[in-house]
Z-matrix of the N, CA and C atoms (Angstrom, degrees):
N
C 1 1.456
C 2 1.523 1 110.11
N 3 1.335 2 115.93 1 141.32
C 4 1.461 3 121.70 2 176.00
C 5 1.527 4 109.73 3 -101.12
N 6 1.321 5 114.80 4 167.04
C 7 1.459 6 121.18 5 174.86
C 8 1.521 7 108.46 6 -131.60
N 9 1.332 8 115.99 7 152.23
C 10 1.454 9 121.58 8 172.59
C 11 1.515 10 108.24 9 -124.97
N 12 1.325 11 115.82 10 128.45
C 13 1.461 12 121.71 11 175.74
C 14 1.521 13 108.19 12 -104.98
N 15 1.324 14 115.81 13 126.93
C 16 1.464 15 121.66 14 179.75
C 17 1.522 16 108.80 15 -83.97
N 18 1.325 17 116.55 16 111.74
C 19 1.461 18 120.72 17 -173.87
C 20 1.519 19 112.71 18 -137.42
N 21 1.342 20 116.88 19 24.79
C 22 1.464 21 119.75 20 -173.67
C 23 1.526 22 113.53 21 -99.15
N 24 1.334 23 117.57 22 -1.59
C 25 1.463 24 119.87 23 -174.39
C 26 1.520 25 113.53 24 -70.63
N 27 1.335 26 114.95 25 163.07
C 28 1.458 27 121.48 26 179.96
C 29 1.526 28 112.79 27 -80.90
N 30 1.329 29 117.09 28 -17.25
C 31 1.459 30 119.63 29 -179.61
C 32 1.513 31 113.28 30 66.32
N 33 1.339 32 116.68 31 38.68
C 34 1.465 33 120.02 32 -175.76
C 35 1.517 34 112.88 33 -60.55
N 36 1.339 35 117.22 34 -37.93
C 37 1.465 36 119.68 35 -178.29
C 38 1.524 37 112.02 36 -69.66
N 39 1.315 38 116.72 37 -15.93
C 40 1.463 39 121.41 38 -178.76
C 41 1.536 40 112.94 39 -93.17
N 42 1.307 41 117.99 40 -1.85
C 43 1.457 42 118.89 41 179.68
C 44 1.523 43 110.46 42 -63.06
N 45 1.346 44 118.68 43 144.31
C 46 1.473 45 127.43 44 8.91
C 47 1.529 46 115.30 45 -87.24
N 48 1.350 47 117.82 46 2.46
C 49 1.466 48 119.54 47 -176.97
C 50 1.520 49 112.28 48 -61.17
N 51 1.335 50 116.44 49 -29.34
C 52 1.472 51 119.99 50 -176.88
C 53 1.524 52 113.15 51 -96.70
N 54 1.318 53 117.78 52 8.42
C 55 1.466 54 119.18 53 177.74
C 56 1.525 55 111.07 54 -61.82
N 57 1.332 56 116.41 55 -33.35
C 58 1.467 57 120.32 56 -177.91
C 59 1.525 58 112.87 57 -127.80
N 60 1.339 59 116.73 58 1.86
C 61 1.463 60 120.65 59 -179.50
C 62 1.521 61 108.68 60 -138.96
N 63 1.326 62 119.41 61 124.97
C 64 1.464 63 119.75 62 177.83
C 65 1.523 64 110.21 63 -64.73
N 66 1.317 65 116.36 64 146.74
C 67 1.462 66 121.26 65 -175.06
C 68 1.527 67 113.51 66 -53.22
N 69 1.333 68 120.38 67 -41.14
C 70 1.470 69 119.02 68 -178.57
C 71 1.526 70 113.88 69 -61.37
N 72 1.335 71 117.41 70 -19.03
C 73 1.456 72 119.97 71 -178.64
C 74 1.524 73 112.88 72 -97.87
N 75 1.324 74 118.45 73 -0.30
C 76 1.457 75 119.71 74 176.93
C 77 1.527 76 109.40 75 -61.78
N 78 1.321 77 117.77 76 139.87
C 79 1.467 78 120.27 77 -172.46
C 80 1.521 79 113.89 78 -76.99
N 81 1.307 80 115.10 79 134.73
C 82 1.463 81 123.79 80 172.48
C 83 1.517 82 107.21 81 -129.07
N 84 1.322 83 116.47 82 115.38
C 85 1.467 84 121.81 83 -179.29
C 86 1.527 85 111.36 84 52.20
N 87 1.337 86 115.53 85 44.59
C 88 1.449 87 119.91 86 174.23
C 89 1.506 88 116.12 87 80.78
N 90 1.320 89 117.91 88 6.90
C 91 1.460 90 121.25 89 -178.83
C 92 1.525 91 109.10 90 -140.23
N 93 1.341 92 118.06 91 146.38
C 94 1.461 93 118.96 92 175.91
C 95 1.529 94 111.11 93 -54.03
N 96 1.318 95 115.88 94 140.47
C 97 1.459 96 120.64 95 -179.39
C 98 1.522 97 111.85 96 -49.02
N 99 1.314 98 116.61 97 -45.48
C 100 1.464 99 119.56 98 -176.96
C 101 1.525 100 111.41 99 -67.98
N 102 1.330 101 117.54 100 -23.21
C 103 1.453 102 120.19 101 176.57
C 104 1.519 103 112.46 102 -63.47
N 105 1.338 104 116.27 103 -34.67
C 106 1.468 105 120.03 104 176.70
C 107 1.527 106 110.23 105 -63.65
N 108 1.338 107 116.84 106 -40.41
C 109 1.464 108 120.69 107 177.70
C 110 1.528 109 110.46 108 -61.53
N 111 1.322 110 115.44 109 -46.32
C 112 1.467 111 119.64 110 -176.69
C 113 1.531 112 111.28 111 -63.55
N 114 1.315 113 116.93 112 -42.93
C 115 1.466 114 119.70 113 179.89
C 116 1.528 115 111.01 114 -66.41
N 117 1.325 116 116.99 115 -38.71
C 118 1.465 117 119.53 116 179.54
C 119 1.528 118 110.02 117 -66.67
N 120 1.318 119 117.11 118 -42.95
C 121 1.465 120 119.69 119 178.51
C 122 1.528 121 110.50 120 -61.59
N 123 1.328 122 116.59 121 -43.95
C 124 1.463 123 119.86 122 179.04
C 125 1.525 124 110.55 123 -62.15
N 126 1.335 125 116.31 124 -40.17
C 127 1.456 126 120.09 125 179.59
C 128 1.515 127 113.08 126 -65.79
N 129 1.340 128 116.25 127 -23.48
C 130 1.459 129 121.27 128 178.11
C 131 1.522 130 112.30 129 -90.96
N 132 1.329 131 116.90 130 1.72
C 133 1.454 132 120.24 131 178.99
C 134 1.519 133 114.34 132 89.23
N 135 1.334 134 117.19 133 7.72
C 136 1.471 135 120.59 134 177.67
C 137 1.527 136 107.25 135 -96.43
N 138 1.311 137 117.05 136 108.56
C 139 1.456 138 121.10 137 -169.90
C 140 1.526 139 113.67 138 -109.87
N 141 1.321 140 118.63 139 -12.04
C 142 1.469 141 121.46 140 178.78
C 143 1.522 142 108.71 141 -107.27
N 144 1.321 143 115.62 142 116.19
C 145 1.456 144 121.31 143 -173.66
C 146 1.522 145 110.05 144 -125.83
N 147 1.323 146 115.67 145 132.09
C 148 1.465 147 122.76 146 173.32
C 149 1.523 148 107.49 147 -104.78
N 150 1.324 149 117.06 148 131.58
C 151 1.462 150 121.58 149 177.87
C 152 1.519 151 108.13 150 -123.09
N 153 1.340 152 116.60 151 123.70
C 154 1.463 153 117.78 152 174.19
C 155 1.523 154 109.02 153 -88.18
N 156 1.323 155 116.08 154 137.11
C 157 1.455 156 122.04 155 -175.34
C 158 1.521 157 109.97 156 -133.93
N 159 1.316 158 115.15 157 148.16
C 160 1.460 159 120.87 158 176.79
C 161 1.520 160 109.37 159 -150.21
N 162 1.341 161 116.68 160 -73.33
C 163 1.464 162 120.86 161 179.33
C 164 1.534 163 109.56 162 -66.43
N 165 1.337 164 115.05 163 122.88
C 166 1.470 165 121.42 164 -178.26
C 167 1.536 166 111.53 165 50.34
N 168 1.318 167 113.99 166 44.71
C 169 1.467 168 120.30 167 -176.71
C 170 1.521 169 112.23 168 -59.09
N 171 1.324 170 117.02 169 -42.81
C 172 1.462 171 119.57 170 -177.32
C 173 1.523 172 111.23 171 -63.29
N 174 1.327 173 116.55 172 -33.60
C 175 1.457 174 120.51 173 179.00
C 176 1.534 175 110.88 174 -64.36
N 177 1.328 176 115.50 175 -41.63
C 178 1.461 177 120.07 176 178.80
C 179 1.526 178 110.49 177 -66.64
N 180 1.331 179 116.67 178 -45.97
C 181 1.462 180 120.86 179 -178.05
C 182 1.527 181 111.09 180 -64.17
N 183 1.333 182 116.40 181 -41.23
C 184 1.465 183 119.83 182 179.65
C 185 1.525 184 110.93 183 -64.27
N 186 1.331 185 116.54 184 -38.17
C 187 1.468 186 120.25 185 -177.24
C 188 1.527 187 111.54 186 -72.36
N 189 1.319 188 117.20 187 -43.63
C 190 1.465 189 120.81 188 -174.02
C 191 1.515 190 113.69 189 -89.32
N 192 1.313 191 116.45 190 -28.17
C 193 1.457 192 120.64 191 -179.32
C 194 1.516 193 112.03 192 60.02
N 195 1.319 194 116.43 193 -140.45
C 196 1.462 195 120.66 194 -177.96
C 197 1.521 196 112.72 195 -85.45
N 198 1.356 197 116.09 196 -0.75
C 199 1.465 198 120.41 197 176.96
C 200 1.508 199 114.66 198 89.77
N 201 1.345 200 117.43 199 -0.76
C 202 1.469 201 119.98 200 -173.31
C 203 1.532 202 112.03 201 -57.79
N 204 1.329 203 117.27 202 -41.72
C 205 1.469 204 118.15 203 -176.13
C 206 1.525 205 112.64 204 -70.73
N 207 1.330 206 116.54 205 -12.93
C 208 1.457 207 120.36 206 175.73
C 209 1.521 208 112.29 207 -98.44
N 210 1.322 209 116.36 208 -3.17
C 211 1.458 210 119.88 209 179.28
C 212 1.510 211 114.07 210 84.80
N 213 1.350 212 116.69 211 19.21
C 214 1.464 213 120.54 212 -179.81
C 215 1.524 214 109.64 213 -133.25
N 216 1.326 215 115.29 214 169.80
C 217 1.459 216 122.19 215 172.25
C 218 1.529 217 107.41 216 -112.72
N 219 1.329 218 117.20 217 121.48
C 220 1.465 219 121.38 218 -174.64
C 221 1.525 220 110.85 219 -104.30
N 222 1.324 221 116.09 220 132.72
C 223 1.462 222 123.19 221 168.54
C 224 1.521 223 106.89 222 -115.50
N 225 1.323 224 117.23 223 136.20
C 226 1.460 225 121.27 224 -176.59
C 227 1.516 226 111.41 225 -105.41
N 228 1.328 227 115.06 226 136.82
C 229 1.455 228 121.70 227 174.53
C 230 1.530 229 107.44 228 -110.95
N 231 1.327 230 116.35 229 105.42
C 232 1.466 231 120.54 230 -177.56
C 233 1.520 232 110.42 231 -81.20
N 234 1.306 233 115.48 232 137.92
C 235 1.463 234 121.80 233 176.55
C 236 1.526 235 108.43 234 -120.18
N 237 1.325 236 115.82 235 115.81
C 238 1.459 237 120.62 236 -178.43
C 239 1.522 238 112.75 237 -82.96
N 240 1.325 239 116.28 238 -12.53
C 241 1.457 240 121.67 239 177.46
C 242 1.526 241 107.99 240 -144.57
N 243 1.341 242 117.72 241 159.30
C 244 1.468 243 119.87 242 -178.27
C 245 1.527 244 111.09 243 -60.59
N 246 1.333 245 115.95 244 132.27
C 247 1.463 246 120.99 245 -179.19
C 248 1.519 247 113.03 246 -122.53
N 249 1.343 248 118.75 247 -5.74
C 250 1.464 249 122.29 248 -174.54
C 251 1.538 250 109.45 249 60.46
N 252 1.320 251 115.62 250 -177.67
C 253 1.466 252 119.62 251 -172.39
C 254 1.526 253 113.22 252 -67.53
N 255 1.322 254 116.92 253 -53.89
C 256 1.463 255 119.91 254 -177.73
C 257 1.525 256 111.03 255 -64.46
N 258 1.329 257 116.38 256 -39.97
C 259 1.454 258 119.36 257 177.91
C 260 1.517 259 111.92 258 -62.33
N 261 1.340 260 115.75 259 -37.83
C 262 1.456 261 119.78 260 177.76
C 263 1.514 262 112.44 261 -65.81
N 264 1.332 263 116.01 262 -39.81
C 265 1.470 264 120.00 263 177.06
C 266 1.526 265 110.03 264 -64.11
N 267 1.329 266 116.05 265 -44.65
C 268 1.467 267 120.19 266 -178.95
C 269 1.528 268 110.93 267 -60.21
N 270 1.333 269 116.83 268 -42.84
C 271 1.466 270 119.54 269 179.92
C 272 1.529 271 111.38 270 -65.67
N 273 1.332 272 116.28 271 -32.06
C 274 1.465 273 120.32 272 -177.14
C 275 1.529 274 113.35 273 -85.56
N 276 1.314 275 118.51 274 -1.56
C 277 1.462 276 120.18 275 -175.46
C 278 1.522 277 114.82 276 -56.37
N 279 1.333 278 119.87 277 -36.58
C 280 1.467 279 117.89 278 176.20
C 281 1.527 280 112.84 279 -59.85
N 282 1.337 281 117.00 280 -28.70
C 283 1.463 282 121.31 281 177.99
C 284 1.519 283 112.09 282 -85.20
N 285 1.332 284 116.18 283 -29.31
C 286 1.462 285 121.01 284 -176.99
C 287 1.515 286 113.30 285 -82.90
N 288 1.326 287 116.88 286 -31.82
C 289 1.454 288 120.08 287 -175.16
C 290 1.515 289 111.42 288 83.61
N 291 1.306 290 117.04 289 -163.87
C 292 1.463 291 122.26 290 -174.00
C 293 1.525 292 113.80 291 -108.52
N 294 1.326 293 117.46 292 1.89
C 295 1.461 294 120.51 293 -179.96
C 296 1.526 295 110.39 294 -92.03
N 297 1.333 296 118.61 295 155.74
C 298 1.472 297 120.88 296 176.54
C 299 1.528 298 111.27 297 -56.01
N 300 1.321 299 115.57 298 145.23
C 301 1.459 300 121.84 299 -178.47
C 302 1.527 301 109.28 300 -136.83
N 303 1.315 302 115.28 301 159.71
C 304 1.462 303 121.30 302 176.86
C 305 1.528 304 108.68 303 -86.04
N 306 1.326 305 116.14 304 127.84
C 307 1.459 306 121.97 305 177.31
C 308 1.521 307 108.30 306 -104.75
N 309 1.330 308 116.94 307 129.61
C 310 1.461 309 121.91 308 -178.15
C 311 1.524 310 109.19 309 -131.09
N 312 1.314 311 116.59 310 126.24
C 313 1.460 312 120.55 311 172.38
C 314 1.517 313 108.78 312 -78.37
N 315 1.321 314 116.92 313 136.28
C 316 1.462 315 120.36 314 179.39
C 317 1.522 316 111.57 315 -63.39
N 318 1.339 317 117.80 316 -17.56
C 319 1.470 318 121.26 317 178.70
C 320 1.525 319 112.71 318 -74.87
N 321 1.319 320 117.39 319 -21.77
C 322 1.463 321 121.40 320 -168.29
C 323 1.521 322 111.59 321 -86.64
N 324 1.336 323 116.22 322 119.46
C 325 1.462 324 121.50 323 172.97
C 326 1.515 325 105.95 324 -105.98
N 327 1.333 326 116.84 325 110.66
C 328 1.460 327 119.98 326 -168.02
C 329 1.529 328 110.31 327 -147.53
N 330 1.341 329 116.08 328 147.53
C 331 1.463 330 120.13 329 -178.05
C 332 1.526 331 113.45 330 -100.30
N 333 1.330 332 117.51 331 14.30
C 334 1.461 333 119.52 332 -178.85
C 335 1.528 334 111.09 333 -72.18
N 336 1.325 335 116.02 334 150.50
C 337 1.455 336 122.30 335 172.99
C 338 1.534 337 107.23 336 -93.96
N 339 1.331 338 118.94 337 100.22
C 340 1.468 339 120.07 338 -175.40
C 341 1.517 340 113.50 339 -65.29
N 342 1.333 341 117.16 340 -23.59
C 343 1.459 342 119.08 341 -179.77
C 344 1.526 343 111.41 342 -71.26
N 345 1.343 344 117.14 343 -14.44
C 346 1.465 345 121.18 344 -179.67
C 347 1.528 346 112.59 345 -88.75
N 348 1.322 347 117.82 346 -2.36
C 349 1.460 348 119.79 347 178.44
C 350 1.525 349 109.87 348 -64.56
N 351 1.326 350 117.95 349 142.79
C 352 1.466 351 119.86 350 -179.53
C 353 1.523 352 111.79 351 -66.05
N 354 1.312 353 116.14 352 151.67
C 355 1.466 354 120.06 353 178.89
C 356 1.514 355 110.40 354 -63.55
N 357 1.313 356 116.17 355 157.67
C 358 1.466 357 120.69 356 -172.73
C 359 1.526 358 113.04 357 -71.15
N 360 1.307 359 118.31 358 -30.46
C 361 1.472 360 121.08 359 178.08
C 362 1.535 361 111.97 360 51.12
N 363 1.328 362 115.28 361 44.77
C 364 1.459 363 119.88 362 178.21
C 365 1.514 364 115.08 363 95.04
N 366 1.336 365 117.72 364 -14.60
C 367 1.465 366 120.19 365 176.80
C 368 1.529 367 109.91 366 -71.91
N 369 1.330 368 115.06 367 164.12
C 370 1.460 369 120.36 368 176.25
C 371 1.527 370 112.29 369 -94.20
N 372 1.330 371 117.29 370 -17.53
C 373 1.465 372 119.74 371 -179.28
C 374 1.520 373 110.63 372 -160.08
N 375 1.328 374 114.77 373 150.83
C 376 1.462 375 122.24 374 170.12
C 377 1.519 376 106.12 375 -129.70
N 378 1.323 377 116.52 376 113.39
C 379 1.456 378 122.15 377 -173.04
C 380 1.523 379 111.28 378 -95.15
N 381 1.332 380 115.04 379 141.84
C 382 1.460 381 121.15 380 169.91
C 383 1.523 382 107.22 381 -92.16
N 384 1.333 383 115.73 382 116.53
C 385 1.460 384 122.01 383 -178.50
C 386 1.523 385 109.62 384 -109.90
N 387 1.330 386 116.12 385 148.86
C 388 1.466 387 121.22 386 -177.17
C 389 1.528 388 109.29 387 -132.37
N 390 1.329 389 115.60 388 166.26
C 391 1.461 390 120.30 389 174.83
C 392 1.523 391 109.42 390 -59.62
N 393 1.330 392 115.79 391 148.58
C 394 1.456 393 120.10 392 -175.20
C 395 1.532 394 111.84 393 -70.49
N 396 1.317 395 117.40 394 124.72
C 397 1.464 396 120.27 395 176.24
C 398 1.527 397 110.45 396 -77.68
N 399 1.315 398 115.97 397 171.19
C 400 1.465 399 120.55 398 -179.17
C 401 1.517 400 112.68 399 -59.48
N 402 1.334 401 117.06 400 -32.05
C 403 1.465 402 119.72 401 -176.77
C 404 1.534 403 112.66 402 -84.74
N 405 1.338 404 117.61 403 -2.00
C 406 1.466 405 121.06 404 175.82
C 407 1.530 406 109.40 405 -143.40
N 408 1.329 407 117.36 406 61.71
C 409 1.468 408 120.76 407 -170.41
C 410 1.525 409 114.53 408 -65.22
N 411 1.333 410 117.89 409 -24.31
C 412 1.464 411 120.59 410 -177.37
C 413 1.526 412 113.11 411 -88.91
N 414 1.307 413 117.41 412 -8.21
C 415 1.453 414 120.53 413 178.88
C 416 1.513 415 113.75 414 73.30
N 417 1.332 416 115.88 415 -174.83
C 418 1.462 417 122.58 416 -176.30
C 419 1.526 418 113.24 417 -121.41
N 420 1.354 419 116.24 418 -49.48
C 421 1.456 420 120.68 419 -172.56
C 422 1.523 421 110.66 420 -137.07
N 423 1.317 422 114.33 421 154.84
C 424 1.473 423 121.08 422 178.61
C 425 1.526 424 109.38 423 -96.03
N 426 1.326 425 116.03 424 131.63
C 427 1.458 426 122.27 425 176.38
C 428 1.518 427 108.45 426 -107.31
N 429 1.338 428 116.24 427 112.08
C 430 1.466 429 121.06 428 -178.49
C 431 1.523 430 110.05 429 -76.89
N 432 1.314 431 115.65 430 165.50
C 433 1.464 432 121.50 431 -177.29
C 434 1.519 433 111.80 432 -58.00
N 435 1.311 434 117.98 433 -31.29
C 436 1.465 435 121.65 434 -179.45
C 437 1.513 436 114.07 435 -83.91
N 438 1.329 437 117.10 436 4.25
C 439 1.455 438 120.14 437 177.61
C 440 1.510 439 115.01 438 88.87
N 441 1.341 440 117.11 439 6.60
C 442 1.457 441 120.03 440 177.77
C 443 1.527 442 109.42 441 -87.15
N 444 1.322 443 115.87 442 146.86
C 445 1.460 444 121.65 443 -177.51
C 446 1.521 445 109.64 444 -112.85
N 447 1.339 446 115.64 445 136.62
C 448 1.465 447 120.64 446 179.14
C 449 1.525 448 109.45 447 -137.69
N 450 1.320 449 115.42 448 159.03
C 451 1.459 450 120.06 449 178.19
C 452 1.517 451 111.53 450 -81.90
N 453 1.336 452 117.21 451 -16.12
C 454 1.459 453 122.00 452 177.66
C 455 1.525 454 109.64 453 -106.90
N 456 1.313 455 115.41 454 171.17
C 457 1.450 456 120.17 455 178.42
C 458 1.517 457 112.18 456 95.74
N 459 1.298 458 115.90 457 163.77
C 460 1.453 459 121.56 458 179.19
C 461 1.530 460 109.21 459 -146.55
N 462 1.330 461 117.73 460 156.21
C 463 1.478 462 125.23 461 -0.33
C 464 1.524 463 111.03 462 -74.63
N 465 1.316 464 114.37 463 164.08
C 466 1.454 465 120.55 464 178.03
C 467 1.522 466 110.35 465 -107.49
N 468 1.318 467 114.85 466 151.86
C 469 1.452 468 123.44 467 174.09
C 470 1.525 469 108.90 468 -113.18
N 471 1.309 470 116.24 469 169.59
C 472 1.461 471 122.14 470 -178.74
C 473 1.529 472 110.60 471 -98.26
N 474 1.323 473 116.00 472 134.95
C 475 1.458 474 120.99 473 175.41
C 476 1.525 475 108.35 474 -71.27
N 477 1.311 476 116.90 475 126.98
C 478 1.463 477 122.08 476 -173.01
C 479 1.518 478 114.34 477 -77.77
N 480 1.327 479 117.52 478 -15.33
C 481 1.457 480 120.62 479 -172.36
C 482 1.516 481 112.24 480 91.90
N 483 1.337 482 116.43 481 6.76
C 484 1.471 483 122.09 482 179.52
C 485 1.526 484 108.13 483 -124.19
N 486 1.318 485 116.64 484 134.65
C 487 1.472 486 120.45 485 -176.86
C 488 1.517 487 109.92 486 -159.15
N 489 1.315 488 114.49 487 160.60
C 490 1.465 489 122.04 488 167.29
C 491 1.524 490 105.49 489 -101.09
N 492 1.324 491 116.83 490 126.10
C 493 1.467 492 121.88 491 -170.52
C 494 1.526 493 110.58 492 -124.67
N 495 1.326 494 115.88 493 135.79
C 496 1.463 495 121.41 494 168.12
C 497 1.531 496 107.00 495 -87.46
N 498 1.330 497 119.09 496 127.08
C 499 1.468 498 120.35 497 -178.63
C 500 1.525 499 113.98 498 -55.05
N 501 1.339 500 117.35 499 -22.26
C 502 1.469 501 119.25 500 178.74
C 503 1.530 502 112.22 501 -62.07
N 504 1.336 503 116.59 502 -16.22
C 505 1.467 504 119.69 503 179.58
C 506 1.518 505 111.22 504 -57.62
N 507 1.329 506 117.44 505 -32.36
C 508 1.462 507 119.92 506 -175.97
C 509 1.530 508 112.43 507 -100.35
N 510 1.326 509 117.80 508 15.53
C 511 1.464 510 119.74 509 173.56
C 512 1.520 511 110.42 510 -62.77
N 513 1.312 512 115.53 511 141.45
C 514 1.477 513 121.18 512 171.45
C 515 1.524 514 112.71 513 57.04
N 516 1.345 515 117.30 514 50.84
C 517 1.458 516 120.32 515 175.14
C 518 1.523 517 110.28 516 -63.42
N 519 1.335 518 117.44 517 140.45
C 520 1.465 519 119.14 518 178.45
C 521 1.519 520 113.35 519 -70.31
N 522 1.339 521 117.54 520 -18.41
C 523 1.462 522 121.79 521 178.59
C 524 1.519 523 108.52 522 -155.61
N 525 1.346 524 118.48 523 151.70
C 526 1.465 525 120.02 524 -180.00
C 527 1.526 526 112.50 525 -59.81
N 528 1.330 527 116.54 526 -36.78
C 529 1.465 528 121.38 527 178.11
C 530 1.525 529 107.85 528 -98.16
N 531 1.350 530 116.22 529 107.32
C 532 1.461 531 119.04 530 -172.06
C 533 1.530 532 109.67 531 -152.99
N 534 1.328 533 117.79 532 136.54
C 535 1.471 534 120.79 533 178.43
C 536 1.521 535 111.74 534 -78.64
N 537 1.331 536 116.30 535 162.45
C 538 1.456 537 120.10 536 -177.61
C 539 1.527 538 112.43 537 -87.29
N 540 1.336 539 118.16 538 -23.34
C 541 1.471 540 120.35 539 -175.24
C 542 1.529 541 113.26 540 -57.19
N 543 1.340 542 120.41 541 -46.01
C 544 1.464 543 118.71 542 178.18
C 545 1.524 544 113.21 543 -60.96
N 546 1.331 545 116.86 544 -34.84
C 547 1.459 546 120.06 545 178.51
C 548 1.528 547 110.77 546 -67.27
N 549 1.326 548 116.16 547 -39.37
C 550 1.463 549 119.21 548 177.67
C 551 1.523 550 110.79 549 -64.33
N 552 1.318 551 116.99 550 -41.10
C 553 1.469 552 119.85 551 179.88
C 554 1.526 553 111.02 552 -65.81
N 555 1.336 554 116.84 553 -38.11
C 556 1.470 555 119.56 554 175.85
C 557 1.521 556 110.60 555 -62.92
N 558 1.330 557 116.21 556 -42.04
C 559 1.467 558 120.30 557 178.94
C 560 1.527 559 110.76 558 -66.58
N 561 1.331 560 117.79 559 -36.78
C 562 1.465 561 121.17 560 176.69
C 563 1.522 562 110.92 561 -62.59
N 564 1.319 563 116.22 562 -39.23
C 565 1.461 564 120.08 563 179.69
C 566 1.531 565 111.09 564 -64.04
N 567 1.333 566 116.99 565 -22.72
C 568 1.471 567 122.63 566 177.92
C 569 1.532 568 111.23 567 -98.58
N 570 1.346 569 116.63 568 8.32
C 571 1.462 570 122.94 569 -179.65
C 572 1.524 571 111.50 570 58.45
N 573 1.333 572 115.42 571 47.44
C 574 1.457 573 121.02 572 -178.42
C 575 1.532 574 112.44 573 -119.83
N 576 1.344 575 116.08 574 22.00
C 577 1.464 576 120.11 575 179.64
C 578 1.524 577 109.48 576 -132.48
N 579 1.322 578 116.31 577 128.40
C 580 1.462 579 122.38 578 174.46
C 581 1.526 580 108.47 579 -114.05
N 582 1.337 581 115.87 580 175.21
C 583 1.456 582 118.05 581 -178.11
C 584 1.507 583 113.42 582 -156.61
N 585 1.315 584 114.79 583 163.57
C 586 1.457 585 124.22 584 176.29
C 587 1.518 586 108.46 585 -127.69
N 588 1.343 587 116.27 586 135.22
C 589 1.468 588 121.07 587 176.03
C 590 1.524 589 107.48 588 -91.69
N 591 1.335 590 115.48 589 107.32
C 592 1.461 591 121.01 590 179.46
C 593 1.521 592 109.22 591 -90.61
N 594 1.318 593 116.10 592 123.14
C 595 1.465 594 120.79 593 -177.10
C 596 1.529 595 112.65 594 -106.67
N 597 1.314 596 116.86 595 10.21
C 598 1.455 597 120.71 596 179.42
C 599 1.515 598 112.10 597 -87.78
N 600 1.323 599 115.36 598 -154.90
C 601 1.466 600 121.85 599 -176.41
C 602 1.521 601 110.66 600 -74.43
N 603 1.323 602 115.84 601 131.98
C 604 1.465 603 121.38 602 175.60
C 605 1.513 604 109.49 603 -157.43
N 606 1.325 605 116.41 604 134.83
C 607 1.465 606 122.36 605 175.93
C 608 1.516 607 108.38 606 -139.70
N 609 1.326 608 116.62 607 131.79
C 610 1.458 609 121.04 608 169.73
C 611 1.525 610 106.46 609 -85.80
N 612 1.330 611 115.88 610 102.00
C 613 1.464 612 119.97 611 -175.94
C 614 1.526 613 108.16 612 -84.16
N 615 1.336 614 116.15 613 69.86
C 616 1.451 615 120.11 614 -170.86
C 617 1.512 616 115.74 615 -107.40
N 618 1.324 617 117.69 616 -7.82
C 619 1.462 618 121.06 617 -179.56
C 620 1.523 619 109.49 618 -136.94
N 621 1.324 620 117.99 619 158.35
C 622 1.472 621 119.68 620 176.94
C 623 1.519 622 112.61 621 -56.56
N 624 1.326 623 117.08 622 -35.46
C 625 1.463 624 120.05 623 -179.04
C 626 1.524 625 111.40 624 -66.35
N 627 1.330 626 117.32 625 -41.44
C 628 1.465 627 119.87 626 -179.91
C 629 1.527 628 110.92 627 -72.37
N 630 1.335 629 116.89 628 -32.81
C 631 1.459 630 120.25 629 174.63
C 632 1.526 631 110.40 630 -63.97
N 633 1.321 632 116.38 631 -44.82
C 634 1.460 633 120.67 632 179.52
C 635 1.525 634 110.94 633 -63.66
N 636 1.333 635 116.66 634 -41.90
C 637 1.463 636 120.60 635 179.80
C 638 1.529 637 110.73 636 -63.64
N 639 1.334 638 117.21 637 -40.32
C 640 1.460 639 120.53 638 179.31
C 641 1.522 640 110.55 639 -65.38
N 642 1.320 641 117.21 640 -42.51
C 643 1.455 642 120.09 641 179.02
C 644 1.526 643 111.87 642 -65.51
N 645 1.326 644 116.92 643 -37.32
C 646 1.463 645 119.35 644 176.43
C 647 1.521 646 110.24 645 -62.89
N 648 1.332 647 115.98 646 -42.35
C 649 1.461 648 119.97 647 -178.86
C 650 1.521 649 111.42 648 -65.45
N 651 1.324 650 116.21 649 -35.50
C 652 1.465 651 120.07 650 -178.30
C 653 1.522 652 112.07 651 -89.40
N 654 1.339 653 116.12 652 -3.29
C 655 1.453 654 119.60 653 171.71
C 656 1.495 655 116.15 654 85.04
N 657 1.362 656 117.55 655 30.66
C 658 1.452 657 119.20 656 174.80
C 659 1.504 658 109.44 657 -140.33
N 660 1.306 659 116.41 658 153.13
C 661 1.451 660 121.45 659 178.90
C 662 1.517 661 109.62 660 -77.37
N 663 1.368 662 118.33 661 149.85
C 664 1.458 663 120.82 662 -176.80
C 665 1.517 664 114.16 663 -57.82
N 666 1.332 665 118.74 664 -27.73
C 667 1.454 666 119.53 665 -176.33
C 668 1.512 667 113.92 666 -88.74
N 669 1.303 668 118.80 667 -3.45
C 670 1.459 669 120.11 668 -177.13
C 671 1.520 670 111.50 669 -75.47
N 672 1.329 671 116.45 670 146.26
C 673 1.460 672 122.27 671 176.98
C 674 1.512 673 109.05 672 -123.79
């Protein structure tokens, strides 16, 4: 199984930290945030990783290289213009192939083992959902008792930014630059999305304050490398 890490964003919510450093390279416990993802994937036996890059792409590529020191092999999908999540997946499909892959947002700091997610069995996606954090109290999607995910219903959980995805999800995009959320909702309406409620460690490292809080919890200062 392959994995794709979404790392092409501008990191606007992280400014001024991202004025000169792309968000995936911001330090968490002495290591670039994306390095934690790579080590976790390698530890789960997922060794082929695709990373989409755009903002400060060369900085990311120079830092991570071919992935050998993290125990993975990295292929980069360069984006010369904004493509959003689904557009980025579609552009990376030649690198991803046609089999289901693990999708990881570079914002997500999580202790889940993605290789343990159940197979899709015909679904287009299997989402990792978490308890609602303070910054998203209303949640995103409803997880029914049978493990099916829908955009309606309550209570709702928060999408963690981690999922198992069938590449067919991005077939026939209406535009090259397109987000993945509408596609997931369309698939939910066709009962083609399942989910797992992860109750372990998870942080959306999306703001300087949450980055600082995570570093305090892990015992390192935000500026340490």
